[in-house]
Residue, then its C-alpha position, 0 to 999 in steps of 0.5 A: m499499499v502506497k501513502g502520500f500527503k503534503m505538509k509545509l515548511y516556515p520560509g528560509q527552512e529549504a536547507e535545514y529541512e535537508r540538512r536534517h534529513r540527511e543526518l536522519w537519526p537510526e533511531m528513526v530509521e528502525m522505527i519507520h521500518a519497524h512500522g512497516g514503512k519503506n521506499y520513503s521519499i520527500f519533495l519539495d515544491r519551492e514555490t509554495l515550500t510545500l513538502f510532497a511525501y511517498i512512502e510503501i507501507e504494509d498496513e495503515e493501523v500498524w504505521n499509525q501507530g508509529a507516531d506514539t513512539a518515544i522517537n517519533r515525538k523527539w523528532w516532531d519536537f526536533m522538526a517543529d521549529i522549520m515547519e508548520t505544526n499541530p498544538d502536540k508538535s506533529p507535522v500538519a499533514v494532508d493526505l492525498k488521493p491516489l488517482f494513477h499509478l503505474d508499475 
């Protein structure tokens, strides 16, 4: 199963967002994989500062459980100063409806 969603950066934070993801903590990688995530990519629309994320997951319920892990909450805290977030510091993320797929 695939998921697509969008998030939004604050102005001037493009390089910092990229830097933080180049240095993604090994514990975050482990958590993503442990919750069925793989083939994860994030793209930036430079004009709107909108991030588009694509990830393949095994099970939506298992994937969603990753949000409640300590390492994920630490990552949200770490990223909150450079992107739009909810009151719990989770990124404001909007799921996108899949309309086309080609293998």
